[in-house]
N, C-alpha and C positions, 0 to 999 in steps of 0.2 A: 525485560528490554532485554534483547539479544544478544549478550558480551558477544563482539565483531560483528555487530552490522554496521551500515552506515548509517544509523541516527547514531551509534554510540561514538563511530568514530568522527562525526561532526561535532558534535559536542567537548570527545578530546579534544579537537584542533583550537575551538573555541576554548576550550580551559588554557592553552599554551598559547593563546593572543591572534590564534587567524579571526579576524572579522566572518562572524556566521550572516549570511541574507536573513532578515527577518520571515519567519516561516511557522503556520500552526502545524500541530503535528494529532494525529486523530490516532489516540492508545488503542492499542489492540485490545485493550479489555469491554472500547464500545462497540465493537464488532462483536466480543463472545456472547456482552448483554443485548445485540441485536436478536443474535440467534434464537436466544434461550426466551427473550420477550417475545417472539415469534413463534415460540413453538418446531422453530425445523431442524432441530435434529429429530427430531420425534418424526417428524414429517417425512424427513428425507428418509430416514433408516422405514420408515412407512413403505414408501416409495418406492427404493429400494432393494427393499428384503429380499424380494426373489432373485434378487444376483446376486455370485458368490465374489466376495469382492477380494479375496486370494486368485481367483482367475475369472473375473468376468468377461463376458461376453462381451467383442467392445461395439455390437451395431444393438446391442437392447442399451447398453449404456449410455450411447449415444443417443440414443430416441429418447430418455429420459431425463438427460440433462438441461434439452431446454426449461423445461418447467420447472426443476431446480434454480436453474436463473431466473426465471419470471420472478420466483417464489420471493427472491434475496431485491430483488428491482424493485418489488412489487410492495411490500410488506414495509409499513410505518415504523420512521424513529419517535421515543420517547420527544413529546412537546422542548421538554427541560434541557435534552440534545440536543436538539435541532437549535434553540435558544444559545445555545454554550458556542456551538459549532459556528454559528453566525456573527459572535462577537469574537471569537478566536481572528477570523476571515479581517476582523474591521482596520487592521491595520496595513492590508498585503494589498498591491499591486491590484487593477480591474481583472486581467489577464493571470490567469494561474495553473500550475503545473500541478497535479494533481497525479501522484507518484506512492507506488511500494520504496522501503529502502530497496538500493540497489538496481531499479530497474527509475527508463526513463518517462514515464507516465504520461500522462495527456493534458490537450489543455483546458481551459473551463473558467468562464466567469465567477467571477464574487460573485457570492450568494446561492440562492437553489439550483443555478446550474453545477455551485463546485462540489451541492447538497449530492446532488445526481451521478457527478462523475465517480462520488466516494464510494455508490451502490454500485457502479456499475463496474467499478474495481474491484471489491467482494465479488462480483456475480462473474466477472474472469476464473474465479476460480473451479468455476462448472465447467471450465473446456474441457473438453475430452481428453486434450496433454497432460495435465495439472492434475486433471480427474485419476486417470490412469497412472500416473509417478505418484500419486500417493498413495494407492492400491496394491501397487507392484512395492513400497517401498512397507508395506505393510503396519500403511498412518491409518487404515480404514476411508471415509468414504466421504466424510470431514474435513474440510480445511483447518490448519490452528492459525488461527486470527493472529496479525499481524497493524502493524502503526501500519498507517499511510502521511504522511506528508505533504505540504502544502504549501506552495511557495511562489515567487512572480517565476511567470515562465520566463521575462527575456534574460537569456543563459546565455553565455558561449564560453568553448573551454579556456581557461586563461590560465596558460604555464608560469606565468608570477602568481596564482593565486596557488596552483598546485604544487609550487618551487615550494610555498608558504609549509603548506598541509605536508610534505613528506617533511621539510625539516619536523615542524611537531610532532608529527605521529610516527616520525620513524621509519616510513615505509615505502616503495611506490606507488603512486593511487595518481589516478586523473581526475582532474577537477573542474569546472564549469561554477565559474562568478554570475551575481549580477550587474546589470550597469554602473554598480557603486564600487566596484571589484570586492564583494564578500561570498566569502565560499557559501554556494548552495547545493553541489552535488556532490558527489566522490565517487571514484567508480574503483575497487576496491581490488576489484579481479583483473581491469582492463587498462596499462599504462601505456 
């Protein structure tokens, strides 16, 4: 887990007594393993081999990215991973928010729709903007694996929870809570 990530701050707030909403975390390693099991790094590098990652032609990149995104959305996860995923969602509400740390995310229903939402989130790394940002930063074509947070979708901005999080974390944050008043989302950049 990245130090300074929202997930680390949520855990820090919880360690300081701020109630945190139940959530499932899909570790970054699951994404890395998914790419590896499906030979995606090799396939992607092969597809994009004729492009210069240091100075790619945006039109050429844009033409190829839908293929990569379709591979990400279309390849399967191992059955054991899927079973673990469904088990992790068991205690969560029916309507869920599926998101990367630091991002608002999208709603999905518990079960298969949430699993599809995770893969859709992974595929968003293959939109033109994020892809070009990676190559321009010298990070190559492949996105760095990152965790995915899944929690109840019914959230509201909560000044009282934000105040508790600010006291616990010692820095300004915006905060959202679930209907029970438990911290579910932090925005460390926007207050």
